[in-house]
LOFIRO-683931 format. One record per residue (C-alpha): residue number from 1; x, y, z. Coordinates in Angstrom, 1 decimal. Each point is the difference from the previous one (the first is absolute). Example, Ala and Ser with C-alpha at 12.3 -4.5 7.8 and 13.67 -1.06 7.14 Angstrom:
<vomis>
vomi resi: 1, px: 12.3, py: -4.5, pz: 7.8
vomi resi: 2, px: 1.4, py: 3.4, pz: -0.7
</vomis>
This chain:
<vomis>
vomi resi: 1, px: -7.1, py: 5.3, pz: 19.9
vomi resi: 2, px: -3.5, py: -0.9, pz: -1.0
vomi resi: 3, px: -0.4, py: -3.0, pz: -2.4
vomi resi: 4, px: -0.5, py: 1.0, pz: -3.6
vomi resi: 5, px: -3.6, py: 0.3, pz: -1.2
vomi resi: 6, px: -0.4, py: -2.8, pz: -2.5
vomi resi: 7, px: -3.4, py: 0.9, pz: -1.4
vomi resi: 8, px: 0.7, py: 3.1, pz: -1.9
vomi resi: 9, px: -2.4, py: 0.9, pz: -2.8
vomi resi: 10, px: 1.5, py: -0.4, pz: -3.5
vomi resi: 11, px: 1.9, py: 3.0, pz: -1.2
vomi resi: 12, px: -0.6, py: 1.5, pz: -3.4
vomi resi: 13, px: 2.2, py: -1.5, pz: -2.8
vomi resi: 14, px: 3.1, py: 1.9, pz: -1.0
vomi resi: 15, px: -0.1, py: 2.1, pz: -3.1
vomi resi: 16, px: 2.5, py: 0.0, pz: -2.9
vomi resi: 17, px: 2.5, py: 1.9, pz: 2.1
vomi resi: 18, px: -0.1, py: -2.5, pz: 2.9
vomi resi: 19, px: 2.8, py: -2.0, pz: -1.5
vomi resi: 20, px: -1.4, py: -3.4, pz: 0.6
vomi resi: 21, px: 1.3, py: -2.7, pz: -2.4
vomi resi: 22, px: -1.9, py: -1.3, pz: -2.9
vomi resi: 23, px: -0.4, py: -3.7, pz: -0.3
vomi resi: 24, px: 1.7, py: -2.0, pz: -2.6
vomi resi: 25, px: 3.3, py: 0.9, pz: -1.7
vomi resi: 26, px: 2.1, py: -2.0, pz: -2.4
vomi resi: 27, px: 2.6, py: -2.4, pz: 1.1
vomi resi: 28, px: 1.5, py: -0.3, pz: -3.4
vomi resi: 29, px: 3.3, py: 1.4, pz: 1.2
vomi resi: 30, px: 0.4, py: -2.8, pz: 2.6
vomi resi: 31, px: 1.6, py: -3.3, pz: -1.0
vomi resi: 32, px: -2.5, py: -2.5, pz: -1.7
vomi resi: 33, px: -1.6, py: -2.8, pz: 2.0
vomi resi: 34, px: 1.9, py: -3.3, pz: 0.4
vomi resi: 35, px: -1.7, py: -3.3, pz: -0.2
vomi resi: 36, px: 1.9, py: -1.5, pz: 2.8
vomi resi: 37, px: -0.9, py: 2.3, pz: 3.0
vomi resi: 38, px: 2.1, py: -1.9, pz: 2.5
vomi resi: 39, px: 3.2, py: 0.0, pz: -2.1
vomi resi: 40, px: 2.7, py: 2.6, pz: 0.9
vomi resi: 41, px: 0.6, py: 2.7, pz: -2.6
vomi resi: 42, px: 3.1, py: -0.2, pz: -2.2
vomi resi: 43, px: 3.2, py: 1.6, pz: 1.2
vomi resi: 44, px: 1.1, py: 0.8, pz: 3.6
vomi resi: 45, px: -2.8, py: 0.3, pz: 2.5
vomi resi: 46, px: -0.5, py: 3.4, pz: 1.5
vomi resi: 47, px: 0.4, py: 0.4, pz: 3.7
vomi resi: 48, px: -3.1, py: -0.4, pz: 2.2
vomi resi: 49, px: -2.1, py: 3.1, pz: 0.4
vomi resi: 50, px: -0.8, py: 1.2, pz: 3.5
vomi resi: 51, px: -3.6, py: -0.3, pz: 1.3
vomi resi: 52, px: 0.1, py: 3.6, pz: 1.1
vomi resi: 53, px: 0.4, py: 1.0, pz: -3.7
vomi resi: 54, px: -2.5, py: -2.4, pz: -1.5
vomi resi: 55, px: -2.8, py: 0.7, pz: 2.4
vomi resi: 56, px: -0.2, py: 3.6, pz: -1.1
vomi resi: 57, px: 0.7, py: -0.6, pz: -3.7
vomi resi: 58, px: -2.7, py: -2.4, pz: -1.0
vomi resi: 59, px: -3.0, py: -2.0, pz: 1.3
vomi resi: 60, px: 1.2, py: -3.5, pz: -0.6
vomi resi: 61, px: -2.2, py: -2.9, pz: -1.0
vomi resi: 62, px: 0.7, py: -3.4, pz: 1.7
vomi resi: 63, px: 1.5, py: -1.7, pz: -3.1
vomi resi: 64, px: 2.3, py: 3.0, pz: -0.4
vomi resi: 65, px: 1.3, py: -0.3, pz: 3.5
vomi resi: 66, px: 0.4, py: -3.7, pz: -0.2
vomi resi: 67, px: 1.9, py: 0.2, pz: -3.3
vomi resi: 68, px: 2.2, py: 2.7, pz: 1.5
vomi resi: 69, px: 1.0, py: -2.3, pz: 2.8
vomi resi: 70, px: 0.6, py: -3.0, pz: -2.2
vomi resi: 71, px: 2.3, py: 2.0, pz: -2.2
vomi resi: 72, px: 2.0, py: 1.8, pz: 2.6
vomi resi: 73, px: -1.6, py: 3.4, pz: -0.5
vomi resi: 74, px: -1.0, py: 0.2, pz: 3.6
vomi resi: 75, px: 1.4, py: -1.8, pz: 3.1
vomi resi: 76, px: -2.0, py: -2.5, pz: 2.0
vomi resi: 77, px: -0.3, py: 2.5, pz: 2.9
vomi resi: 78, px: -1.2, py: 2.8, pz: -2.2
vomi resi: 79, px: -2.4, py: -2.4, pz: -1.8
vomi resi: 80, px: -1.6, py: -0.6, pz: 3.4
vomi resi: 81, px: -0.1, py: 3.7, pz: 0.8
vomi resi: 82, px: -1.6, py: 0.9, pz: -3.4
vomi resi: 83, px: -2.5, py: -2.9, pz: 0.2
vomi resi: 84, px: -1.0, py: 1.2, pz: 3.5
vomi resi: 85, px: -0.5, py: 3.6, pz: -1.1
vomi resi: 86, px: -2.0, py: -1.0, pz: -3.1
vomi resi: 87, px: -2.1, py: -2.3, pz: 2.1
vomi resi: 88, px: -0.8, py: 3.0, pz: 2.2
vomi resi: 89, px: -0.7, py: 2.1, pz: -3.0
vomi resi: 90, px: -2.6, py: -2.4, pz: -1.4
vomi resi: 91, px: -1.5, py: -1.7, pz: 3.0
vomi resi: 92, px: -0.5, py: -3.7, pz: 0.8
vomi resi: 93, px: -2.0, py: -1.0, pz: -3.1
vomi resi: 94, px: 1.7, py: 1.8, pz: -2.8
vomi resi: 95, px: 3.4, py: -0.3, pz: 1.7
vomi resi: 96, px: -0.2, py: -3.8, pz: 0.6
vomi resi: 97, px: 2.9, py: -0.7, pz: -2.5
vomi resi: 98, px: 2.2, py: 2.4, pz: 1.9
vomi resi: 99, px: -0.9, py: -1.5, pz: 3.3
vomi resi: 100, px: 1.1, py: -3.4, pz: -1.2
vomi resi: 101, px: 3.3, py: 1.4, pz: -1.2
vomi resi: 102, px: 0.6, py: 1.9, pz: 3.3
vomi resi: 103, px: -0.9, py: -3.1, pz: 2.1
vomi resi: 104, px: 2.9, py: -1.9, pz: -1.6
vomi resi: 105, px: 2.5, py: 2.8, pz: -0.3
vomi resi: 106, px: 2.2, py: -1.2, pz: 2.8
vomi resi: 107, px: 0.8, py: -3.3, pz: -1.5
vomi resi: 108, px: 1.7, py: -0.2, pz: -3.4
vomi resi: 109, px: -1.4, py: -3.2, pz: -1.4
vomi resi: 110, px: -3.6, py: 0.6, pz: 0.8
vomi resi: 111, px: 0.3, py: 3.6, pz: -1.2
vomi resi: 112, px: 1.5, py: -1.1, pz: -3.3
vomi resi: 113, px: -2.8, py: -2.6, pz: -0.4
vomi resi: 114, px: -2.8, py: 2.5, pz: 0.6
vomi resi: 115, px: 1.6, py: 2.5, pz: -2.3
vomi resi: 116, px: 0.2, py: -2.6, pz: -2.8
vomi resi: 117, px: -3.6, py: -0.9, pz: 0.5
vomi resi: 118, px: -1.0, py: 3.6, pz: -0.1
vomi resi: 119, px: 1.9, py: 0.7, pz: -3.2
vomi resi: 120, px: -1.4, py: -3.1, pz: -1.7
vomi resi: 121, px: -3.5, py: 1.4, pz: 0.5
vomi resi: 122, px: -1.3, py: -2.5, pz: 2.6
vomi resi: 123, px: -2.3, py: 1.2, pz: 2.8
vomi resi: 124, px: 0.9, py: 3.5, pz: 1.0
vomi resi: 125, px: 2.0, py: 0.6, pz: -3.1
vomi resi: 126, px: -1.6, py: 3.3, pz: -1.0
vomi resi: 127, px: -0.3, py: 1.4, pz: -3.5
vomi resi: 128, px: 3.4, py: 1.4, pz: -0.9
vomi resi: 129, px: 1.0, py: -1.0, pz: -3.6
vomi resi: 130, px: 3.8, py: 0.4, pz: 0.3
vomi resi: 131, px: 1.5, py: 0.6, pz: 3.5
vomi resi: 132, px: 3.4, py: 0.7, pz: -1.4
vomi resi: 133, px: -1.0, py: 3.3, pz: -1.6
vomi resi: 134, px: -0.8, py: 1.7, pz: 3.2
vomi resi: 135, px: 3.4, py: -0.9, pz: 1.4
vomi resi: 136, px: 1.8, py: 1.3, pz: -3.0
vomi resi: 137, px: -1.9, py: 3.3, pz: 0.5
vomi resi: 138, px: 0.8, py: 0.0, pz: 3.7
vomi resi: 139, px: 3.7, py: -0.8, pz: -0.6
vomi resi: 140, px: 0.3, py: 2.9, pz: -2.4
vomi resi: 141, px: -1.9, py: 2.4, pz: 2.2
vomi resi: 142, px: 2.2, py: -0.9, pz: 3.0
vomi resi: 143, px: 3.1, py: 0.4, pz: -2.0
vomi resi: 144, px: -0.9, py: 3.4, pz: -1.2
vomi resi: 145, px: -1.1, py: 1.0, pz: 3.5
vomi resi: 146, px: 3.5, py: -0.7, pz: 1.2
vomi resi: 147, px: 1.5, py: 2.2, pz: -2.6
vomi resi: 148, px: 1.1, py: -2.7, pz: -2.5
vomi resi: 149, px: -0.8, py: 1.7, pz: -3.4
vomi resi: 150, px: 1.1, py: -3.0, pz: -2.1
vomi resi: 151, px: -2.2, py: 0.0, pz: -3.1
vomi resi: 152, px: -0.4, py: 3.7, pz: -0.1
vomi resi: 153, px: -3.1, py: 1.5, pz: -1.5
vomi resi: 154, px: -1.1, py: -3.4, pz: -1.4
vomi resi: 155, px: -1.1, py: -1.0, pz: 3.6
vomi resi: 156, px: -2.5, py: 2.8, pz: 0.2
vomi resi: 157, px: -2.8, py: -1.4, pz: -2.1
vomi resi: 158, px: 0.5, py: -3.5, pz: 1.5
vomi resi: 159, px: -0.2, py: 1.4, pz: 3.4
vomi resi: 160, px: -3.1, py: 2.0, pz: -0.8
vomi resi: 161, px: -1.7, py: -2.9, pz: -1.6
vomi resi: 162, px: 0.7, py: -2.3, pz: 3.0
vomi resi: 163, px: -1.2, py: 2.6, pz: 2.5
vomi resi: 164, px: -3.3, py: 0.4, pz: -2.0
vomi resi: 165, px: -0.6, py: -3.7, pz: -0.2
vomi resi: 166, px: 1.1, py: -1.2, pz: 3.4
vomi resi: 167, px: -0.7, py: 3.0, pz: 2.2
vomi resi: 168, px: -2.4, py: 2.5, pz: -1.4
vomi resi: 169, px: -2.4, py: -2.3, pz: -1.8
vomi resi: 170, px: -0.2, py: -2.3, pz: 3.0
vomi resi: 171, px: -0.7, py: 2.9, pz: 2.3
vomi resi: 172, px: -2.6, py: 1.5, pz: -2.3
vomi resi: 173, px: -1.9, py: -3.3, pz: -0.1
vomi resi: 174, px: 0.1, py: -0.3, pz: 3.8
vomi resi: 175, px: 1.3, py: -3.5, pz: -0.1
vomi resi: 176, px: 3.1, py: 0.8, pz: 2.0
vomi resi: 177, px: -1.9, py: 0.6, pz: 3.3
vomi resi: 178, px: -3.1, py: -1.2, pz: 1.8
vomi resi: 179, px: -2.1, py: 3.2, pz: -0.1
vomi resi: 180, px: -2.7, py: -1.6, pz: 2.2
vomi resi: 181, px: 2.2, py: -0.6, pz: 3.0
vomi resi: 182, px: 1.2, py: 2.9, pz: 2.0
vomi resi: 183, px: 2.6, py: -2.1, pz: 1.9
vomi resi: 184, px: 1.6, py: -0.8, pz: -3.4
vomi resi: 185, px: 0.0, py: 3.6, pz: -1.1
vomi resi: 186, px: 1.9, py: 1.0, pz: 3.2
vomi resi: 187, px: 3.0, py: -1.7, pz: -1.6
vomi resi: 188, px: -0.2, py: 1.9, pz: -3.3
vomi resi: 189, px: 3.6, py: 0.2, pz: -1.4
vomi resi: 190, px: -0.3, py: 1.6, pz: -3.4
vomi resi: 191, px: -1.1, py: 3.6, pz: -0.6
vomi resi: 192, px: -1.3, py: -0.9, pz: -3.4
vomi resi: 193, px: -2.7, py: -2.3, pz: 1.6
vomi resi: 194, px: -1.3, py: 3.1, pz: 1.9
vomi resi: 195, px: 0.0, py: 2.2, pz: -3.1
vomi resi: 196, px: -2.0, py: -2.6, pz: -1.9
vomi resi: 197, px: -2.4, py: -0.4, pz: 3.0
vomi resi: 198, px: -0.7, py: 3.7, pz: -0.1
vomi resi: 199, px: -0.7, py: -0.3, pz: -3.7
vomi resi: 200, px: -2.5, py: -2.9, pz: 0.5
vomi resi: 201, px: -1.6, py: 1.7, pz: 3.1
vomi resi: 202, px: 0.7, py: -2.8, pz: 2.4
vomi resi: 203, px: -1.8, py: 0.3, pz: 3.2
vomi resi: 204, px: 2.9, py: -0.9, pz: 2.2
vomi resi: 205, px: 2.6, py: 2.1, pz: -1.8
vomi resi: 206, px: 0.6, py: 2.0, pz: 3.2
vomi resi: 207, px: 1.0, py: -3.2, pz: 1.8
vomi resi: 208, px: 2.5, py: -0.7, pz: -2.7
vomi resi: 209, px: 1.5, py: 3.5, pz: 0.4
vomi resi: 210, px: 0.5, py: -0.8, pz: 3.7
vomi resi: 211, px: 1.6, py: -3.3, pz: -1.0
vomi resi: 212, px: 2.4, py: 1.8, pz: -2.4
vomi resi: 213, px: 1.0, py: 2.4, pz: 2.7
vomi resi: 214, px: 0.7, py: -3.0, pz: 2.3
vomi resi: 215, px: 2.0, py: -2.1, pz: -2.5
vomi resi: 216, px: 1.7, py: 2.1, pz: -2.6
vomi resi: 217, px: 3.5, py: 1.2, pz: 0.7
vomi resi: 218, px: -0.1, py: 3.3, pz: -2.1
vomi resi: 219, px: -2.1, py: 2.8, pz: 1.3
vomi resi: 220, px: 0.0, py: 1.7, pz: -3.4
vomi resi: 221, px: -2.0, py: -2.9, pz: -1.2
vomi resi: 222, px: -2.4, py: 0.2, pz: 2.9
vomi resi: 223, px: -0.8, py: 3.7, pz: 0.4
vomi resi: 224, px: -1.6, py: 0.6, pz: -3.5
vomi resi: 225, px: -2.4, py: -2.8, pz: 0.7
vomi resi: 226, px: -0.8, py: 1.4, pz: 3.5
vomi resi: 227, px: -0.6, py: 3.3, pz: -1.6
vomi resi: 228, px: -2.3, py: -1.6, pz: -2.6
vomi resi: 229, px: -2.0, py: -1.6, pz: 2.8
vomi resi: 230, px: -0.3, py: 3.3, pz: 2.0
vomi resi: 231, px: -0.9, py: 2.0, pz: -3.2
vomi resi: 232, px: -2.7, py: -2.5, pz: -1.0
vomi resi: 233, px: -1.4, py: -0.1, pz: 3.4
vomi resi: 234, px: -0.2, py: 3.8, pz: 0.3
vomi resi: 235, px: -1.5, py: 0.4, pz: -3.4
vomi resi: 236, px: -2.7, py: -2.6, pz: 0.7
vomi resi: 237, px: -0.5, py: 0.8, pz: 3.7
vomi resi: 238, px: 0.8, py: -3.6, pz: 0.8
vomi resi: 239, px: 1.0, py: -0.1, pz: 3.7
vomi resi: 240, px: 1.1, py: -3.7, pz: -0.1
vomi resi: 241, px: 2.4, py: 0.4, pz: -2.9
vomi resi: 242, px: 1.3, py: 3.2, pz: 1.7
vomi resi: 243, px: 0.7, py: -1.8, pz: 3.2
vomi resi: 244, px: 1.8, py: -2.8, pz: -1.9
vomi resi: 245, px: 2.1, py: 2.6, pz: -1.8
vomi resi: 246, px: 0.8, py: 1.7, pz: 3.3
vomi resi: 247, px: 1.0, py: -3.4, pz: 1.6
vomi resi: 248, px: 2.2, py: -0.7, pz: -3.0
vomi resi: 249, px: 1.7, py: 3.4, pz: 0.3
vomi resi: 250, px: 0.5, py: -0.6, pz: 3.8
vomi resi: 251, px: 1.7, py: -3.3, pz: -0.8
vomi resi: 252, px: 2.2, py: 1.6, pz: -2.6
vomi resi: 253, px: 1.1, py: 2.7, pz: 2.5
vomi resi: 254, px: 0.8, py: -2.6, pz: 2.6
vomi resi: 255, px: 1.9, py: -2.4, pz: -2.2
vomi resi: 256, px: 1.7, py: 2.4, pz: -2.4
vomi resi: 257, px: 0.1, py: 3.3, pz: 2.0
vomi resi: 258, px: -1.0, py: 2.0, pz: -3.0
vomi resi: 259, px: -2.9, py: 1.7, pz: -1.7
vomi resi: 260, px: -0.5, py: 2.0, pz: -3.1
vomi resi: 261, px: -1.7, py: 3.3, pz: -0.7
vomi resi: 262, px: -3.0, py: -1.4, pz: -1.8
vomi resi: 263, px: -0.9, py: -2.3, pz: 2.9
vomi resi: 264, px: 0.4, py: 2.9, pz: 2.5
vomi resi: 265, px: -2.3, py: 2.3, pz: -2.1
vomi resi: 266, px: -2.7, py: -2.8, pz: -0.1
vomi resi: 267, px: 0.5, py: -0.8, pz: 3.7
vomi resi: 268, px: -0.6, py: 3.7, pz: 0.8
vomi resi: 269, px: -3.5, py: -0.4, pz: -1.4
vomi resi: 270, px: -0.8, py: -2.9, pz: 2.3
vomi resi: 271, px: -1.1, py: 0.3, pz: 3.7
vomi resi: 272, px: 2.8, py: 0.6, pz: 2.5
vomi resi: 273, px: 1.0, py: -2.4, pz: 2.6
vomi resi: 274, px: 0.4, py: -3.0, pz: -2.3
vomi resi: 275, px: 2.6, py: -2.9, pz: 0.0
vomi resi: 276, px: 1.9, py: 1.8, pz: -2.8
vomi resi: 277, px: 0.2, py: 3.2, pz: 2.1
vomi resi: 278, px: 1.4, py: -2.0, pz: 2.9
vomi resi: 279, px: 2.5, py: -2.1, pz: -1.9
vomi resi: 280, px: 1.2, py: 2.9, pz: -2.2
vomi resi: 281, px: 0.8, py: 2.0, pz: 3.2
vomi resi: 282, px: 1.7, py: -3.0, pz: 1.7
vomi resi: 283, px: 2.1, py: -1.4, pz: -2.9
vomi resi: 284, px: 0.6, py: 2.6, pz: -2.7
vomi resi: 285, px: 2.6, py: 2.7, pz: 0.7
vomi resi: 286, px: -1.8, py: 3.1, pz: 1.3
vomi resi: 287, px: 1.7, py: 2.4, pz: -2.4
vomi resi: 288, px: -1.8, py: -1.8, pz: -2.9
vomi resi: 289, px: -3.5, py: 0.4, pz: 1.6
vomi resi: 290, px: -2.3, py: 2.9, pz: -1.0
vomi resi: 291, px: -1.0, py: 2.8, pz: 2.3
vomi resi: 292, px: -3.6, py: -1.1, pz: 0.3
vomi resi: 293, px: 1.1, py: -3.3, pz: 1.5
vomi resi: 294, px: 2.3, py: 1.8, pz: 2.5
vomi resi: 295, px: -2.9, py: 2.3, pz: 1.0
vomi resi: 296, px: -2.3, py: -3.0, pz: 0.5
vomi resi: 297, px: 2.6, py: -1.8, pz: 2.2
vomi resi: 298, px: 1.1, py: 2.9, pz: 2.0
vomi resi: 299, px: -3.1, py: 2.2, pz: 0.1
vomi resi: 300, px: -0.1, py: 3.7, pz: -0.4
vomi resi: 301, px: 3.2, py: 1.6, pz: 1.3
vomi resi: 302, px: -0.4, py: 2.2, pz: 3.2
vomi resi: 303, px: -0.1, py: 3.8, pz: -0.6
vomi resi: 304, px: 3.3, py: 0.4, pz: 1.9
vomi resi: 305, px: 1.7, py: -2.1, pz: -2.7
vomi resi: 306, px: -1.5, py: 2.2, pz: -2.7
vomi resi: 307, px: 1.4, py: 3.1, pz: 1.9
vomi resi: 308, px: 3.5, py: -1.5, pz: 0.2
vomi resi: 309, px: 0.0, py: -1.0, pz: -3.7
vomi resi: 310, px: -1.2, py: 3.6, pz: -0.8
vomi resi: 311, px: 2.9, py: 1.5, pz: 2.0
vomi resi: 312, px: 2.5, py: -2.4, pz: -1.6
vomi resi: 313, px: -1.2, py: 0.9, pz: -3.5
vomi resi: 314, px: -0.8, py: 3.7, pz: 0.4
vomi resi: 315, px: 2.2, py: 1.1, pz: 2.9
vomi resi: 316, px: -2.9, py: 0.9, pz: 2.3
vomi resi: 317, px: -2.1, py: 1.8, pz: -2.7
vomi resi: 318, px: -3.4, py: -1.6, pz: -0.4
vomi resi: 319, px: 0.8, py: -2.9, pz: 2.2
vomi resi: 320, px: -3.1, py: 0.5, pz: 2.1
</vomis>
């Protein structure tokens, strides 16, 4: 499969219906900041959260990850995993603090030391005001995602406030990813980052869509962003963004063996013989594919096939 074109012209910003998040959002519903950031919260500590949940739920800052490890919110192994992923998201310069955490993640004592240094605001400490608050939000979000409805309706505003502050606002500002580095964007985890990039008109948003297709486990989160890329490309006659959308659709078909109607409708308007045509035919169940893709792959049926179909349907009348 050809490598993605990383020099796509910037797409037009999304309109009001695009659904991209607005920056800001109050965090008043979250617990208030605590002066001692390294001290454990009162009461029994919640169990560690898995990295595979955290990576998709929020773009962590380095002090937040460090605080989470020191207070048992994430294991040492998952601390190393998350530090590596965030270092990849941000690149060598902006991700230096994460690189330092990752480099020491296999040895408990050095890892604890670098985490304390990061939380205390020493070199690489970042700008988070209270790392505890993001973990309280993550713990609540994870608990509700597992079907634990403790807290009832009172959890709704708290969850929404945390999502606005720690996910949507950071995505809207662009601080969660390095939008100048295509290799970093090929590891895009969070769909909200892509939505906000469309809103800002990021030049490399098509690369981020490919990255989302490669990394996200849920095709229902990927396909709407693929469709957005194809729709923008077709509306603006942008062949580079169109190709990036096609490559993302091909990856989704190959990895998840599925497609949706909107992507198929948009793909039909693209030139035939693309990577998406090939991978849809190879990996998605044929019964789910449209007639125009069948015709492209198999060619026009011979006239004798048409005669046989006519005989089967009409009993020899009008079969040719």
